[in-house]
Backbone atoms as SQL, in Angstrom:
CREATE TABLE atoms (id INTEGER PRIMARY KEY, chain TEXT, resi INTEGER, resn TEXT, atom TEXT, x REAL, y REAL, z REAL);
INSERT INTO atoms VALUES
  (1, 'A', 1, 'MET', 'N', 0.949, -1.167, 0.145),
  (2, 'A', 1, 'MET', 'CA', 0.405, -0.124, -0.178),
  (3, 'A', 1, 'MET', 'C', 0.918, 1.218, 0.207),
  (4, 'A', 2, 'THR', 'N', 0.368, 2.270, -0.121),
  (5, 'A', 2, 'THR', 'CA', 0.939, 3.342, -0.715),
  (6, 'A', 2, 'THR', 'C', 1.006, 4.401, 1.067),
  (7, 'A', 3, 'SER', 'N', 1.705, 5.220, 0.927),
  (8, 'A', 3, 'SER', 'CA', 1.878, 5.857, 2.675),
  (9, 'A', 3, 'SER', 'C', 1.502, 7.462, 2.375),
  (10, 'A', 4, 'ASN', 'N', 1.139, 7.795, 1.205),
  (11, 'A', 4, 'ASN', 'CA', 0.287, 8.627, 0.601),
  (12, 'A', 4, 'ASN', 'C', -1.657, 8.909, 1.378),
  (13, 'A', 5, 'PHE', 'N', -1.932, 7.636, 0.749),
  (14, 'A', 5, 'PHE', 'CA', -3.019, 7.222, 0.863),
  (15, 'A', 5, 'PHE', 'C', -3.748, 6.188, 2.155),
  (16, 'A', 6, 'LYS', 'N', -4.905, 6.386, 3.014),
  (17, 'A', 6, 'LYS', 'CA', -5.023, 5.373, 3.735),
  (18, 'A', 6, 'LYS', 'C', -6.555, 5.181, 3.598),
  (19, 'A', 7, 'PRO', 'N', -7.515, 4.311, 3.933),
  (20, 'A', 7, 'PRO', 'CA', -9.047, 4.280, 4.176),
  (21, 'A', 7, 'PRO', 'C', -9.592, 4.734, 4.938),
  (22, 'A', 8, 'GLY', 'N', -10.227, 5.748, 4.303),
  (23, 'A', 8, 'GLY', 'CA', -10.882, 6.960, 5.051),
  (24, 'A', 8, 'GLY', 'C', -10.504, 8.551, 4.472),
  (25, 'A', 9, 'ASP', 'N', -9.675, 8.227, 3.874),
  (26, 'A', 9, 'ASP', 'CA', -8.935, 9.576, 3.414),
  (27, 'A', 9, 'ASP', 'C', -9.715, 10.428, 2.600),
  (28, 'A', 10, 'LEU', 'N', -9.812, 11.760, 2.542),
  (29, 'A', 10, 'LEU', 'CA', -10.557, 11.767, 1.440),
  (30, 'A', 10, 'LEU', 'C', -9.588, 12.802, -0.054),
  (31, 'A', 11, 'ALA', 'N', -9.950, 12.625, -1.164),
  (32, 'A', 11, 'ALA', 'CA', -8.883, 12.956, -2.463),
  (33, 'A', 11, 'ALA', 'C', -10.228, 13.886, -3.096),
  (34, 'A', 12, 'LEU', 'N', -9.457, 14.471, -4.106),
  (35, 'A', 12, 'LEU', 'CA', -9.682, 14.903, -5.334),
  (36, 'A', 12, 'LEU', 'C', -9.629, 14.230, -6.786),
  (37, 'A', 13, 'ILE', 'N', -10.618, 13.798, -6.929),
  (38, 'A', 13, 'ILE', 'CA', -10.259, 13.268, -8.320),
  (39, 'A', 13, 'ILE', 'C', -9.956, 14.181, -9.825),
  (40, 'A', 14, 'ILE', 'N', -8.657, 14.243, -10.244),
  (41, 'A', 14, 'ILE', 'CA', -8.194, 15.169, -11.098),
  (42, 'A', 14, 'ILE', 'C', -7.839, 14.582, -12.057),
  (43, 'A', 15, 'ASN', 'N', -8.030, 13.520, -12.316),
  (44, 'A', 15, 'ASN', 'CA', -8.542, 12.867, -14.215),
  (45, 'A', 15, 'ASN', 'C', -9.246, 11.628, -13.905),
  (46, 'A', 16, 'SER', 'N', -10.147, 11.557, -14.987),
  (47, 'A', 16, 'SER', 'CA', -11.203, 10.317, -14.914),
  (48, 'A', 16, 'SER', 'C', -11.280, 9.683, -16.863),
  (49, 'A', 17, 'ALA', 'N', -11.483, 8.594, -16.640),
  (50, 'A', 17, 'ALA', 'CA', -11.856, 8.079, -17.945),
  (51, 'A', 17, 'ALA', 'C', -13.250, 8.660, -18.110),
  (52, 'A', 18, 'ALA', 'N', -14.179, 9.079, -17.085),
  (53, 'A', 18, 'ALA', 'CA', -15.530, 9.758, -16.976),
  (54, 'A', 18, 'ALA', 'C', -15.051, 11.089, -16.911),
  (55, 'A', 19, 'PRO', 'N', -14.822, 12.056, -17.761),
  (56, 'A', 19, 'PRO', 'CA', -14.617, 13.263, -17.201),
  (57, 'A', 19, 'PRO', 'C', -15.147, 14.049, -16.171),
  (58, 'A', 20, 'LYS', 'N', -16.515, 13.960, -16.043),
  (59, 'A', 20, 'LYS', 'CA', -17.603, 14.418, -15.624),
  (60, 'A', 20, 'LYS', 'C', -17.360, 14.539, -14.075),
  (61, 'A', 21, 'ASN', 'N', -16.377, 13.540, -13.618),
  (62, 'A', 21, 'ASN', 'CA', -15.677, 13.140, -12.451),
  (63, 'A', 21, 'ASN', 'C', -14.369, 13.769, -11.858),
  (64, 'A', 22, 'ILE', 'N', -14.124, 14.501, -12.714),
  (65, 'A', 22, 'ILE', 'CA', -12.806, 15.631, -12.087),
  (66, 'A', 22, 'ILE', 'C', -13.343, 16.707, -11.656),
  (67, 'A', 23, 'GLY', 'N', -12.765, 16.796, -10.389),
  (68, 'A', 23, 'GLY', 'CA', -13.048, 18.018, -9.775),
  (69, 'A', 23, 'GLY', 'C', -14.099, 17.610, -8.234),
  (70, 'A', 24, 'LYS', 'N', -14.493, 16.567, -8.383),
  (71, 'A', 24, 'LYS', 'CA', -15.096, 15.867, -7.092),
  (72, 'A', 24, 'LYS', 'C', -14.540, 15.505, -6.587),
  (73, 'A', 25, 'THR', 'N', -14.809, 15.236, -5.085),
  (74, 'A', 25, 'THR', 'CA', -14.384, 14.854, -3.905),
  (75, 'A', 25, 'THR', 'C', -14.703, 13.505, -3.218),
  (76, 'A', 26, 'VAL', 'N', -13.782, 12.864, -3.445),
  (77, 'A', 26, 'VAL', 'CA', -14.659, 11.247, -2.582),
  (78, 'A', 26, 'VAL', 'C', -13.917, 11.037, -1.434),
  (79, 'A', 27, 'ARG', 'N', -14.473, 9.696, -0.820),
  (80, 'A', 27, 'ARG', 'CA', -13.734, 8.936, 0.224),
  (81, 'A', 27, 'ARG', 'C', -13.119, 7.967, -0.281),
  (82, 'A', 28, 'LEU', 'N', -11.729, 7.525, 0.268),
  (83, 'A', 28, 'LEU', 'CA', -11.111, 6.381, -0.012),
  (84, 'A', 28, 'LEU', 'C', -11.507, 5.235, 1.043),
  (85, 'A', 29, 'LEU', 'N', -11.693, 4.069, 0.170),
  (86, 'A', 29, 'LEU', 'CA', -12.674, 2.926, 0.728),
  (87, 'A', 29, 'LEU', 'C', -11.683, 1.954, 1.195),
  (88, 'A', 30, 'GLU', 'N', -11.371, 1.392, -0.349),
  (89, 'A', 30, 'GLU', 'CA', -9.977, 0.408, -0.353),
  (90, 'A', 30, 'GLU', 'C', -9.149, 0.204, -0.827),
  (91, 'A', 31, 'TYR', 'N', -8.069, -0.073, -0.565),
  (92, 'A', 31, 'TYR', 'CA', -6.882, -0.397, -1.973),
  (93, 'A', 31, 'TYR', 'C', -6.507, -1.417, -2.622),
  (94, 'A', 32, 'ILE', 'N', -6.673, -1.093, -3.746),
  (95, 'A', 32, 'ILE', 'CA', -6.522, -2.518, -5.096),
  (96, 'A', 32, 'ILE', 'C', -5.008, -2.521, -5.238),
  (97, 'A', 33, 'ALA', 'N', -4.070, -3.602, -5.138),
  (98, 'A', 33, 'ALA', 'CA', -2.871, -3.634, -5.492),
  (99, 'A', 33, 'ALA', 'C', -2.346, -3.998, -6.816),
  (100, 'A', 34, 'PRO', 'N', -1.670, -3.480, -7.586),
  (101, 'A', 34, 'PRO', 'CA', -1.752, -3.941, -8.878),
  (102, 'A', 34, 'PRO', 'C', -1.511, -5.172, -9.053),
  (103, 'A', 35, 'ASN', 'N', -2.043, -5.709, -10.356),
  (104, 'A', 35, 'ASN', 'CA', -1.641, -7.453, -10.683),
  (105, 'A', 35, 'ASN', 'C', -2.301, -8.152, -9.280),
  (106, 'A', 36, 'SER', 'N', -3.261, -7.581, -8.929),
  (107, 'A', 36, 'SER', 'CA', -3.939, -8.447, -7.453),
  (108, 'A', 36, 'SER', 'C', -4.674, -9.683, -7.830),
  (109, 'A', 37, 'GLY', 'N', -4.978, -9.486, -9.014),
  (110, 'A', 37, 'GLY', 'CA', -6.230, -10.597, -9.662),
  (111, 'A', 37, 'GLY', 'C', -7.350, -9.350, -9.745),
  (112, 'A', 38, 'SER', 'N', -8.584, -9.922, -10.289),
  (113, 'A', 38, 'SER', 'CA', -9.211, -9.594, -10.481),
  (114, 'A', 38, 'SER', 'C', -10.478, -9.675, -9.445),
  (115, 'A', 39, 'PHE', 'N', -11.002, -8.399, -8.777),
  (116, 'A', 39, 'PHE', 'CA', -12.184, -8.412, -7.966),
  (117, 'A', 39, 'PHE', 'C', -13.665, -7.707, -8.162),
  (118, 'A', 40, 'MET', 'N', -14.455, -7.902, -7.029),
  (119, 'A', 40, 'MET', 'CA', -15.768, -8.039, -7.014),
  (120, 'A', 40, 'MET', 'C', -16.057, -6.372, -6.381),
  (121, 'A', 41, 'HIS', 'N', -17.104, -5.620, -6.917),
  (122, 'A', 41, 'HIS', 'CA', -17.379, -4.562, -6.556),
  (123, 'A', 41, 'HIS', 'C', -18.714, -4.443, -6.457),
  (124, 'A', 42, 'GLU', 'N', -19.853, -4.355, -5.933),
  (125, 'A', 42, 'GLU', 'CA', -21.508, -3.958, -5.575),
  (126, 'A', 42, 'GLU', 'C', -21.748, -4.932, -7.110),
  (127, 'A', 43, 'GLY', 'N', -21.416, -6.382, -6.958),
  (128, 'A', 43, 'GLY', 'CA', -21.728, -6.901, -7.788),
  (129, 'A', 43, 'GLY', 'C', -21.130, -6.831, -9.175),
  (130, 'A', 44, 'VAL', 'N', -19.985, -6.182, -9.327),
  (131, 'A', 44, 'VAL', 'CA', -19.652, -6.020, -10.738),
  (132, 'A', 44, 'VAL', 'C', -18.225, -6.721, -10.804),
  (133, 'A', 45, 'CYS', 'N', -17.731, -7.730, -11.605),
  (134, 'A', 45, 'CYS', 'CA', -16.892, -8.095, -11.407),
  (135, 'A', 45, 'CYS', 'C', -15.388, -7.243, -12.478),
  (136, 'A', 46, 'PHE', 'N', -14.156, -7.013, -11.303),
  (137, 'A', 46, 'PHE', 'CA', -13.596, -5.819, -12.982),
  (138, 'A', 46, 'PHE', 'C', -12.196, -6.769, -12.715),
  (139, 'A', 47, 'LYS', 'N', -11.698, -6.304, -13.690),
  (140, 'A', 47, 'LYS', 'CA', -10.214, -7.173, -14.667),
  (141, 'A', 47, 'LYS', 'C', -9.170, -6.448, -13.389),
  (142, 'A', 48, 'PRO', 'N', -8.246, -7.311, -13.721),
  (143, 'A', 48, 'PRO', 'CA', -6.929, -6.904, -12.783),
  (144, 'A', 48, 'PRO', 'C', -6.228, -5.777, -13.080),
  (145, 'A', 49, 'ARG', 'N', -5.923, -5.151, -12.096),
  (146, 'A', 49, 'ARG', 'CA', -5.431, -3.402, -12.264),
  (147, 'A', 49, 'ARG', 'C', -4.149, -3.639, -12.748),
  (148, 'A', 50, 'GLU', 'N', -3.263, -3.360, -13.521),
  (149, 'A', 50, 'GLU', 'CA', -2.238, -2.722, -13.825),
  (150, 'A', 50, 'GLU', 'C', -1.173, -1.244, -12.739),
  (151, 'A', 51, 'VAL', 'N', -1.993, -0.716, -12.652),
  (152, 'A', 51, 'VAL', 'CA', -1.863, 0.444, -11.456),
  (153, 'A', 51, 'VAL', 'C', -2.606, 0.432, -10.249),
  (154, 'A', 52, 'PRO', 'N', -1.694, 0.920, -8.900),
  (155, 'A', 52, 'PRO', 'CA', -2.359, 0.933, -7.728),
  (156, 'A', 52, 'PRO', 'C', -3.926, 1.745, -8.112),
  (157, 'A', 53, 'THR', 'N', -4.679, 1.247, -7.502),
  (158, 'A', 53, 'THR', 'CA', -5.797, 1.691, -7.580),
  (159, 'A', 53, 'THR', 'C', -6.918, 1.806, -5.871),
  (160, 'A', 54, 'TRP', 'N', -7.835, 2.720, -5.975),
  (161, 'A', 54, 'TRP', 'CA', -8.423, 2.923, -4.791),
  (162, 'A', 54, 'TRP', 'C', -10.095, 2.761, -5.274),
  (163, 'A', 55, 'ILE', 'N', -10.619, 1.727, -4.654),
  (164, 'A', 55, 'ILE', 'CA', -12.181, 1.964, -4.158),
  (165, 'A', 55, 'ILE', 'C', -12.607, 3.229, -3.706),
  (166, 'A', 56, 'VAL', 'N', -13.220, 3.996, -4.659),
  (167, 'A', 56, 'VAL', 'CA', -13.666, 5.414, -3.875),
  (168, 'A', 56, 'VAL', 'C', -15.516, 5.818, -4.164),
  (169, 'A', 57, 'GLU', 'N', -15.753, 6.046, -3.111),
  (170, 'A', 57, 'GLU', 'CA', -17.447, 6.738, -2.785),
  (171, 'A', 57, 'GLU', 'C', -17.279, 7.762, -2.960),
  (172, 'A', 58, 'SER', 'N', -18.939, 8.893, -3.252),
  (173, 'A', 58, 'SER', 'CA', -18.935, 9.657, -2.862),
  (174, 'A', 58, 'SER', 'C', -19.170, 10.119, -1.405),
  (175, 'A', 59, 'LEU', 'N', -19.122, 11.461, -0.826),
  (176, 'A', 59, 'LEU', 'CA', -18.993, 11.975, 0.307),
  (177, 'A', 59, 'LEU', 'C', -20.516, 11.577, 1.215),
  (178, 'A', 60, 'ASP', 'N', -21.318, 11.596, 0.317),
  (179, 'A', 60, 'ASP', 'CA', -23.011, 11.657, 0.827),
  (180, 'A', 60, 'ASP', 'C', -23.747, 10.258, 0.566),
  (181, 'A', 61, 'GLY', 'N', -22.799, 9.064, -0.140),
  (182, 'A', 61, 'GLY', 'CA', -23.720, 8.343, -0.623),
  (183, 'A', 61, 'GLY', 'C', -24.185, 8.535, -1.258),
  (184, 'A', 62, 'SER', 'N', -24.656, 9.298, -2.367),
  (185, 'A', 62, 'SER', 'CA', -25.864, 9.403, -2.922),
  (186, 'A', 62, 'SER', 'C', -25.031, 8.714, -4.843),
  (187, 'A', 63, 'LYS', 'N', -25.474, 8.516, -5.284),
  (188, 'A', 63, 'LYS', 'CA', -25.241, 8.137, -6.747),
  (189, 'A', 63, 'LYS', 'C', -24.480, 9.307, -7.747),
  (190, 'A', 64, 'SER', 'N', -23.402, 10.048, -7.529),
  (191, 'A', 64, 'SER', 'CA', -23.102, 11.385, -8.126),
  (192, 'A', 64, 'SER', 'C', -21.970, 11.283, -8.671),
  (193, 'A', 65, 'LEU', 'N', -21.572, 10.005, -8.945),
  (194, 'A', 65, 'LEU', 'CA', -20.044, 9.522, -9.922),
  (195, 'A', 65, 'LEU', 'C', -20.761, 9.119, -11.093),
  (196, 'A', 66, 'PHE', 'N', -19.909, 9.393, -11.905),
  (197, 'A', 66, 'PHE', 'CA', -20.352, 8.445, -13.497),
  (198, 'A', 66, 'PHE', 'C', -19.367, 7.302, -13.645),
  (199, 'A', 67, 'GLY', 'N', -19.814, 6.502, -14.129),
  (200, 'A', 67, 'GLY', 'CA', -19.257, 5.228, -14.582),
  (201, 'A', 67, 'GLY', 'C', -17.972, 5.465, -15.800),
  (202, 'A', 68, 'GLY', 'N', -17.034, 4.677, -15.548),
  (203, 'A', 68, 'GLY', 'CA', -16.138, 4.693, -16.378),
  (204, 'A', 68, 'GLY', 'C', -15.901, 3.525, -17.548),
  (205, 'A', 69, 'TYR', 'N', -15.376, 3.697, -18.947),
  (206, 'A', 69, 'TYR', 'CA', -15.116, 3.279, -20.044),
  (207, 'A', 69, 'TYR', 'C', -15.957, 2.479, -20.404),
  (208, 'A', 70, 'ILE', 'N', -16.975, 1.725, -19.641),
  (209, 'A', 70, 'ILE', 'CA', -18.056, 0.868, -21.123),
  (210, 'A', 70, 'ILE', 'C', -18.803, 1.951, -20.660),
  (211, 'A', 71, 'GLN', 'N', -19.626, 2.180, -19.384),
  (212, 'A', 71, 'GLN', 'CA', -21.043, 2.745, -19.233),
  (213, 'A', 71, 'GLN', 'C', -20.615, 4.339, -18.481),
  (214, 'A', 72, 'PHE', 'N', -20.363, 5.182, -19.500),
  (215, 'A', 72, 'PHE', 'CA', -20.214, 6.562, -19.050),
  (216, 'A', 72, 'PHE', 'C', -21.432, 7.855, -18.338),
  (217, 'A', 73, 'GLU', 'N', -22.555, 7.273, -18.705),
  (218, 'A', 73, 'GLU', 'CA', -23.464, 7.886, -18.229),
  (219, 'A', 73, 'GLU', 'C', -24.363, 7.376, -17.417),
  (220, 'A', 74, 'ILE', 'N', -23.652, 5.974, -16.482),
  (221, 'A', 74, 'ILE', 'CA', -24.460, 4.977, -15.497),
  (222, 'A', 74, 'ILE', 'C', -23.520, 6.044, -14.221),
  (223, 'A', 75, 'MET', 'N', -24.779, 6.404, -13.018),
  (224, 'A', 75, 'MET', 'CA', -24.797, 6.965, -12.020),
  (225, 'A', 75, 'MET', 'C', -24.243, 5.428, -11.035),
  (226, 'A', 76, 'VAL', 'N', -23.038, 5.932, -9.987),
  (227, 'A', 76, 'VAL', 'CA', -23.097, 5.407, -9.030),
  (228, 'A', 76, 'VAL', 'C', -22.526, 5.988, -8.209),
  (229, 'A', 77, 'ARG', 'N', -22.519, 5.158, -6.680),
  (230, 'A', 77, 'ARG', 'CA', -22.148, 5.729, -5.798),
  (231, 'A', 77, 'ARG', 'C', -20.790, 5.336, -5.424),
  (232, 'A', 78, 'SER', 'N', -19.776, 4.344, -5.926),
  (233, 'A', 78, 'SER', 'CA', -18.671, 4.110, -5.658),
  (234, 'A', 78, 'SER', 'C', -17.670, 3.243, -6.822),
  (235, 'A', 79, 'GLY', 'N', -16.797, 3.331, -6.745),
  (236, 'A', 79, 'GLY', 'CA', -16.255, 2.388, -7.741),
  (237, 'A', 79, 'GLY', 'C', -14.611, 2.476, -7.656),
  (238, 'A', 80, 'PRO', 'N', -13.950, 2.025, -9.245),
  (239, 'A', 80, 'PRO', 'CA', -12.207, 2.226, -8.781),
  (240, 'A', 80, 'PRO', 'C', -11.795, 3.100, -9.672),
  (241, 'A', 81, 'CYS', 'N', -10.791, 3.719, -8.996),
  (242, 'A', 81, 'CYS', 'CA', -10.132, 5.112, -9.730),
  (243, 'A', 81, 'CYS', 'C', -9.029, 4.522, -9.490),
  (244, 'A', 82, 'ARG', 'N', -7.890, 5.004, -10.516),
  (245, 'A', 82, 'ARG', 'CA', -6.389, 5.173, -10.175),
  (246, 'A', 82, 'ARG', 'C', -5.525, 5.731, -9.175),
  (247, 'A', 83, 'GLN', 'N', -5.172, 5.250, -8.185),
  (248, 'A', 83, 'GLN', 'CA', -4.177, 6.160, -7.562),
  (249, 'A', 83, 'GLN', 'C', -3.838, 7.405, -8.128),
  (250, 'A', 84, 'GLN', 'N', -2.810, 7.345, -9.195),
  (251, 'A', 84, 'GLN', 'CA', -2.424, 8.686, -9.925),
  (252, 'A', 84, 'GLN', 'C', -3.251, 9.454, -10.280),
  (253, 'A', 85, 'TRP', 'N', -4.900, 9.280, -10.084),
  (254, 'A', 85, 'TRP', 'CA', -5.897, 10.219, -10.580),
  (255, 'A', 85, 'TRP', 'C', -6.178, 11.028, -9.664),
  (256, 'A', 86, 'LEU', 'N', -5.734, 10.844, -8.077),
  (257, 'A', 86, 'LEU', 'CA', -6.146, 10.991, -6.714),
  (258, 'A', 86, 'LEU', 'C', -5.264, 12.102, -6.244),
  (259, 'A', 87, 'MET', 'N', -5.545, 13.313, -5.768),
  (260, 'A', 87, 'MET', 'CA', -4.864, 14.207, -5.080),
  (261, 'A', 87, 'MET', 'C', -5.451, 14.316, -3.631),
  (262, 'A', 88, 'PRO', 'N', -4.326, 13.983, -3.048),
  (263, 'A', 88, 'PRO', 'CA', -4.810, 13.744, -1.138),
  (264, 'A', 88, 'PRO', 'C', -5.354, 15.296, -0.588),
  (265, 'A', 89, 'LEU', 'N', -6.744, 14.883, -0.248),
  (266, 'A', 89, 'LEU', 'CA', -6.719, 15.723, 0.403),
  (267, 'A', 89, 'LEU', 'C', -6.394, 16.126, 2.332),
  (268, 'A', 90, 'ARG', 'N', -6.004, 16.809, 2.827),
  (269, 'A', 90, 'ARG', 'CA', -5.672, 16.795, 3.886),
  (270, 'A', 90, 'ARG', 'C', -5.231, 18.220, 4.742),
  (271, 'A', 91, 'GLY', 'N', -5.387, 18.490, 5.824),
  (272, 'A', 91, 'GLY', 'CA', -4.338, 19.273, 6.579),
  (273, 'A', 91, 'GLY', 'C', -5.677, 20.534, 6.781),
  (274, 'A', 92, 'ASP', 'N', -5.611, 21.779, 7.418),
  (275, 'A', 92, 'ASP', 'CA', -6.043, 22.556, 6.964),
  (276, 'A', 92, 'ASP', 'C', -6.329, 23.804, 5.846),
  (277, 'A', 93, 'PHE', 'N', -7.932, 24.082, 5.863),
  (278, 'A', 93, 'PHE', 'CA', -8.383, 23.992, 4.719),
  (279, 'A', 93, 'PHE', 'C', -9.096, 25.298, 4.935),
  (280, 'A', 94, 'THR', 'N', -9.079, 26.048, 6.209),
  (281, 'A', 94, 'THR', 'CA', -9.301, 27.248, 6.447),
  (282, 'A', 94, 'THR', 'C', -8.365, 28.466, 5.419),
  (283, 'A', 95, 'PRO', 'N', -9.388, 29.271, 5.058),
  (284, 'A', 95, 'PRO', 'CA', -8.439, 30.743, 4.256),
  (285, 'A', 95, 'PRO', 'C', -7.724, 31.216, 4.809),
  (286, 'A', 96, 'GLU', 'N', -6.220, 31.527, 4.248),
  (287, 'A', 96, 'GLU', 'CA', -5.245, 32.238, 4.623),
  (288, 'A', 96, 'GLU', 'C', -6.058, 33.185, 5.685),
  (289, 'A', 97, 'GLN', 'N', -6.728, 33.735, 4.960),
  (290, 'A', 97, 'GLN', 'CA', -7.009, 35.341, 5.656),
  (291, 'A', 97, 'GLN', 'C', -8.094, 34.742, 7.128),
  (292, 'A', 98, 'GLN', 'N', -8.824, 33.622, 6.830),
  (293, 'A', 98, 'GLN', 'CA', -9.221, 34.006, 8.284),
  (294, 'A', 98, 'GLN', 'C', -8.552, 33.261, 9.262),
  (295, 'A', 99, 'LYS', 'N', -7.355, 32.651, 9.269),
  (296, 'A', 99, 'LYS', 'CA', -6.049, 32.388, 10.137),
  (297, 'A', 99, 'LYS', 'C', -5.845, 33.330, 10.644),
  (298, 'A', 100, 'ALA', 'N', -5.313, 34.264, 9.812),
  (299, 'A', 100, 'ALA', 'CA', -4.418, 35.554, 10.315),
  (300, 'A', 100, 'ALA', 'C', -5.317, 36.294, 10.947),
  (301, 'A', 101, 'LYS', 'N', -7.156, 36.244, 10.507),
  (302, 'A', 101, 'LYS', 'CA', -8.035, 37.360, 12.050),
  (303, 'A', 101, 'LYS', 'C', -8.076, 36.744, 12.978),
  (304, 'A', 102, 'GLU', 'N', -7.826, 34.979, 12.984),
  (305, 'A', 102, 'GLU', 'CA', -8.102, 34.453, 14.185),
  (306, 'A', 102, 'GLU', 'C', -6.995, 34.931, 15.193),
  (307, 'A', 103, 'ALA', 'N', -5.731, 34.947, 14.222),
  (308, 'A', 103, 'ALA', 'CA', -4.565, 35.227, 14.904),
  (309, 'A', 103, 'ALA', 'C', -4.565, 36.513, 15.585),
  (310, 'A', 104, 'GLU', 'N', -4.718, 37.589, 15.294),
  (311, 'A', 104, 'GLU', 'CA', -4.636, 39.086, 15.596),
  (312, 'A', 104, 'GLU', 'C', -5.289, 38.767, 16.988),
  (313, 'A', 105, 'PRO', 'N', -4.228, 39.398, 18.232),
  (314, 'A', 105, 'PRO', 'CA', -4.169, 39.476, 19.554),
  (315, 'A', 105, 'PRO', 'C', -5.875, 40.553, 19.588),
  (316, 'A', 106, 'CYS', 'N', -6.653, 39.895, 21.003),
  (317, 'A', 106, 'CYS', 'CA', -7.739, 40.950, 20.790),
  (318, 'A', 106, 'CYS', 'C', -7.803, 42.408, 21.443),
  (319, 'A', 107, 'ALA', 'N', -8.161, 43.359, 21.385),
  (320, 'A', 107, 'ALA', 'CA', -7.881, 44.573, 21.923),
  (321, 'A', 107, 'ALA', 'C', -8.328, 45.225, 23.035);
Protein backbone atom coordinates (compact mmCIF):
# COMPACT_ATOMS: atom_id res chain seq x y z
CA MET A 1 0.00 0.00 0.00
CA THR A 2 1.09 3.59 -0.40
CA SER A 3 2.00 5.96 2.40
CA ASN A 4 0.16 8.81 0.68
CA PHE A 5 -3.32 7.40 1.22
CA LYS A 6 -5.22 5.31 3.72
CA PRO A 7 -8.82 4.11 3.89
CA GLY A 8 -11.14 6.90 5.00
CA ASP A 9 -9.01 9.69 3.52
CA LEU A 10 -10.60 12.29 1.28
CA ALA A 11 -9.24 12.88 -2.21
CA LEU A 12 -9.95 15.06 -5.22
CA ILE A 13 -10.38 13.34 -8.60
CA ILE A 14 -7.92 15.10 -10.93
CA ASN A 15 -8.30 12.81 -13.97
CA SER A 16 -10.86 10.20 -14.96
CA ALA A 17 -12.04 7.98 -17.79
CA ALA A 18 -15.37 9.73 -17.11
CA PRO A 19 -14.42 13.44 -17.39
CA LYS A 20 -17.52 14.56 -15.45
CA ASN A 21 -15.90 13.09 -12.30
CA ILE A 22 -12.92 15.45 -12.46
CA GLY A 23 -13.06 17.90 -9.56
CA LYS A 24 -15.25 15.74 -7.33
CA THR A 25 -14.25 14.95 -3.76
CA VAL A 26 -14.42 11.29 -2.75
CA ARG A 27 -13.66 9.08 0.26
CA LEU A 28 -11.16 6.23 -0.15
CA LEU A 29 -12.56 2.83 0.81
CA GLU A 30 -10.19 0.06 -0.24
CA TYR A 31 -6.77 -0.22 -1.87
CA ILE A 32 -6.40 -2.58 -4.85
CA ALA A 33 -2.76 -3.55 -5.43
CA PRO A 34 -1.45 -3.80 -9.00
CA ASN A 35 -1.77 -7.25 -10.59
CA SER A 36 -3.64 -8.64 -7.58
CA GLY A 37 -6.25 -10.38 -9.70
CA SER A 38 -9.80 -9.54 -10.64
CA PHE A 39 -12.07 -8.19 -7.91
CA MET A 40 -15.77 -7.76 -7.22
CA HIS A 41 -17.35 -4.47 -6.22
CA GLU A 42 -21.10 -4.02 -5.81
CA GLY A 43 -21.81 -7.12 -7.88
CA VAL A 44 -19.53 -6.14 -10.77
CA CYS A 45 -16.39 -8.11 -11.60
CA PHE A 46 -13.44 -5.89 -12.52
CA LYS A 47 -10.35 -7.03 -14.41
CA PRO A 48 -6.98 -7.03 -12.63
CA ARG A 49 -5.45 -3.55 -12.40
CA GLU A 50 -1.93 -2.85 -13.66
CA VAL A 51 -1.63 0.30 -11.53
CA PRO A 52 -2.42 1.10 -7.87
CA THR A 53 -6.19 1.64 -7.59
CA TRP A 54 -8.62 2.71 -4.88
CA ILE A 55 -12.30 1.98 -4.48
CA VAL A 56 -13.74 5.45 -3.87
CA GLU A 57 -17.22 6.58 -2.81
CA SER A 58 -19.17 9.81 -3.04
CA LEU A 59 -19.09 11.78 0.21
CA ASP A 60 -22.82 11.68 0.82
CA GLY A 61 -23.39 8.14 -0.44
CA SER A 62 -25.49 9.33 -3.37
CA LYS A 63 -25.15 8.13 -6.95
CA SER A 64 -23.21 11.23 -7.98
CA LEU A 65 -20.22 9.59 -9.69
CA PHE A 66 -20.18 8.61 -13.35
CA GLY A 67 -19.15 5.11 -14.40
CA GLY A 68 -16.10 4.91 -16.64
CA TYR A 69 -14.81 3.17 -19.76
CA ILE A 70 -17.87 1.13 -20.74
CA GLN A 71 -20.94 2.98 -19.41
CA PHE A 72 -20.03 6.66 -19.09
CA GLU A 73 -23.54 7.81 -18.22
CA ILE A 74 -24.35 5.28 -15.50
CA MET A 75 -24.42 6.91 -12.06
CA VAL A 76 -22.76 5.08 -9.16
CA ARG A 77 -22.08 5.63 -5.44
CA SER A 78 -18.61 4.10 -5.60
CA GLY A 79 -16.12 2.45 -7.89
CA PRO A 80 -12.46 2.01 -8.79
CA CYS A 81 -10.17 4.97 -9.51
CA ARG A 82 -6.46 4.94 -10.37
CA GLN A 83 -4.37 6.23 -7.50
CA GLN A 84 -2.46 8.54 -9.86
CA TRP A 85 -5.77 10.27 -10.66
CA LEU A 86 -6.36 11.18 -6.99
CA MET A 87 -4.99 14.14 -5.05
CA PRO A 88 -5.01 13.76 -1.25
CA LEU A 89 -7.06 16.27 0.72
CA ARG A 90 -5.59 16.65 4.19
CA GLY A 91 -4.80 19.40 6.61
CA ASP A 92 -6.40 22.72 7.40
CA PHE A 93 -8.46 24.17 4.56
CA THR A 94 -9.39 27.36 6.41
CA PRO A 95 -8.67 30.32 4.10
CA GLU A 96 -5.43 32.13 4.98
CA GLN A 97 -7.30 35.41 5.64
CA GLN A 98 -9.47 33.69 8.26
CA LYS A 99 -6.41 32.19 9.95
CA ALA A 100 -4.73 35.61 10.10
CA LYS A 101 -7.85 37.21 11.57
CA GLU A 102 -8.08 34.52 14.27
CA ALA A 103 -4.40 35.01 15.13
CA GLU A 104 -4.80 38.76 15.76
CA PRO A 105 -4.65 39.70 19.46
CA CYS A 106 -7.85 40.95 21.06
CA ALA A 107 -7.93 44.70 21.79
